[in-house]
C-alpha positions in Angstrom: 141.4 142.3 75.6 138.4 141.3 77.7 138.1 137.4 78.2 135.3 135.7 77.0 135.5 133.1 79.4 134.0 134.2 83.1 131.2 135.0 80.6 131.0 131.4 79.2 131.5 130.0 82.8 128.5 132.0 84.0 126.3 131.0 81.2 126.9 127.6 81.9 126.6 127.6 85.6 123.1 129.7 85.1 122.3 126.1 82.8 123.2 123.8 85.0 121.1 126.0 87.8 118.3 125.6 85.8 118.4 121.9 84.8 119.1 121.4 88.6 116.0 123.4 89.4 113.8 121.5 86.7 114.9 117.8 87.7 113.8 119.0 91.4 110.5 120.0 90.0 110.0 116.6 88.3 111.0 115.1 91.3 108.7 116.9 93.3 106.2 115.7 91.2 106.9 112.4 91.5 106.5 112.4 95.2 103.4 114.3 94.9 101.9 111.2 92.9 103.8 108.1 95.2 103.2 110.2 98.3 100.0 111.5 97.9 101.9 114.9 99.0 100.0 118.0 98.2 103.0 120.1 99.5 105.2 119.0 97.5 103.0 119.7 94.2 103.0 122.8 95.7 106.9 123.8 95.9 106.4 122.9 92.3 104.0 125.6 91.5 106.3 128.1 93.5 109.2 127.4 91.7 108.1 128.2 88.3 108.9 132.0 88.5 112.3 131.0 89.1 112.5 128.7 86.2 111.3 131.5 83.9 113.6 134.0 85.6 116.6 132.0 85.0 115.2 131.4 80.7 115.6 135.1 80.8 118.9 135.6 82.2 120.0 132.5 80.0 118.8 134.6 77.3 120.2 137.9 78.3 124.0 136.0 79.0 123.7 134.8 75.3 122.6 138.3 73.6 125.5 139.7 75.5 127.8 137.5 74.2 127.0 137.5 70.8 127.2 141.1 70.7 129.9 142.4 73.4 132.8 139.7 72.3 131.8 138.0 69.0 132.5 134.5 69.5 133.6 132.1 67.2 133.6 128.1 66.5 133.4 126.0 70.1 132.2 129.8 72.0 129.7 130.4 69.4 128.2 126.7 69.8 128.1 126.8 73.2 126.1 130.3 73.1 123.8 129.0 70.7 122.8 125.7 72.2 122.6 127.5 75.8 119.3 129.2 74.2 118.0 125.9 73.0 118.8 124.6 75.9 117.2 127.1 77.9 113.9 127.6 76.2 113.6 123.3 76.0 114.5 123.4 80.4 111.6 125.8 81.0 109.2 123.7 78.7 110.1 120.9 81.0 109.0 122.6 84.1 106.2 124.1 82.1 104.8 120.7 81.8 105.6 119.9 85.3 104.1 122.8 86.2 101.3 121.6 84.8 101.1 117.6 86.3 101.7 119.5 89.7 98.6 121.5 89.1 96.9 117.9 88.3 98.1 116.2 91.2 97.4 119.0 93.5 94.0 118.8 92.4 93.3 114.9 92.7 95.8 113.2 95.0 93.3 110.8 96.3 94.0 107.0 97.0 91.3 106.0 94.5 92.9 108.0 91.6 96.6 107.0 92.7 95.2 103.3 91.7 94.6 104.4 88.6 97.5 106.1 88.2 99.4 103.1 89.3 97.9 101.3 86.1 99.9 103.8 83.7 103.0 103.1 85.2 103.5 106.6 85.7 105.8 106.2 89.0 108.1 104.4 86.9 108.1 106.9 83.7 108.9 109.6 86.3 112.1 107.6 87.4 113.4 107.3 83.8 112.8 111.1 83.0 114.4 112.3 86.2 117.5 109.1 85.7 117.8 110.9 82.2 117.5 114.7 83.3 120.4 113.9 86.0 122.4 112.0 83.1 122.4 114.7 80.9 122.9 117.5 83.6 127.0 115.6 83.6 126.8 115.2 80.4 126.1 119.3 80.1 128.1 119.9 82.9 131.3 117.6 81.7 130.5 118.3 77.9 130.5 114.3 77.6 128.6 113.3 74.2 128.9 109.9 74.6 127.0 110.4 78.3 124.5 112.5 76.4 123.8 110.0 73.4 123.7 107.1 75.8 120.7 109.1 78.0 119.0 110.0 74.9 118.3 106.3 74.2 116.1 106.0 77.5 113.4 107.2 75.8 112.3 104.4 74.3 111.3 103.5 77.7 109.4 106.4 77.7 107.7 105.8 74.6 107.1 102.3 75.2 105.2 103.3 78.3 103.0 105.6 76.2 102.2 103.1 73.9 101.0 100.7 76.5 99.2 103.7 77.6 96.4 103.2 75.5 95.2 100.0 76.1 95.7 100.3 80.0 93.3 103.7 79.2 90.5 101.2 77.3 91.1 98.5 79.8 90.3 101.1 82.8 87.6 102.9 81.2 85.6 99.5 80.9 86.3 98.8 84.2 85.4 102.1 85.4 82.9 103.6 83.3 81.7 106.3 86.1 85.5 107.5 86.0 86.5 108.3 81.9 87.5 111.9 82.8 89.7 111.3 85.1 91.3 108.1 83.4 91.5 110.4 79.8 93.4 112.8 82.3 95.7 110.0 83.5 96.0 109.2 79.9 97.5 112.8 79.2 100.0 112.7 81.8 101.6 109.5 79.7 101.8 111.8 76.4 103.0 114.6 78.8 105.7 112.4 80.3 106.7 111.3 76.6 106.7 115.1 75.8 109.4 115.5 78.6 111.5 113.0 77.4 111.5 114.3 74.0 112.8 117.5 75.4 115.5 115.7 77.1 116.8 114.1 74.4 117.0 117.9 72.7 119.2 119.2 75.1 121.7 115.9 74.2 121.3 117.2 70.7 122.9 120.0 72.1 125.2 118.6 73.6 126.6 117.0 70.0 126.0 120.7 68.5 128.5 122.5 70.9 131.7 119.7 71.5 131.4 117.8 67.8 130.0 120.4 65.8 127.6 117.8 64.7 123.9 118.5 64.1 122.3 114.9 65.0 118.7 116.1 64.5 118.5 116.5 60.8 120.2 113.0 60.5 117.2 111.5 61.9 115.2 113.1 60.4 116.8 111.9 56.7 116.3 108.7 58.3 112.7 108.7 58.6 
């Protein structure tokens, strides 16, 4: 009987590679913002094809495992979780690409000074830390770390709430820059979405390891 273990290891390796690549994209977006580094933004865009290719590879791996090995229990949950994790990572990558395109076209000192008012650097720091920790959680099947990491999303949400007041004040102070201010405000919304997607990764870690669907529990509480 052919062993399933090598296939599962290969699947997890692809997941971790994709997580590292998406984390690198966010890190380079942060560099582009903080250092006014257009090259860093271009590197994010250049990595898009690799991110998409890894998602397709993960999908193919999962399909092959389901079709050829008929996995059960924790192995089946890993395959199902991997499908969702790959999709969420691709969506994080899409958001990083959108941010990189904006930074590549709008990296000037004036824009940077306005961006600083939205605490974008702090939001990037939180998201990058969350992704790094979630990568460890996936690698080690660490549900405690996954749950701890998910809670950090509160910081991103708080910055997002404050962004409304920041945008209002900036528009009053800089009426000629309304379009730019609104675009910077939209970046805070993207960062919040990235945080939500990272939380999704944590939910899949818990599902795989503990066979618990915590997303439905949260919806019932609401």
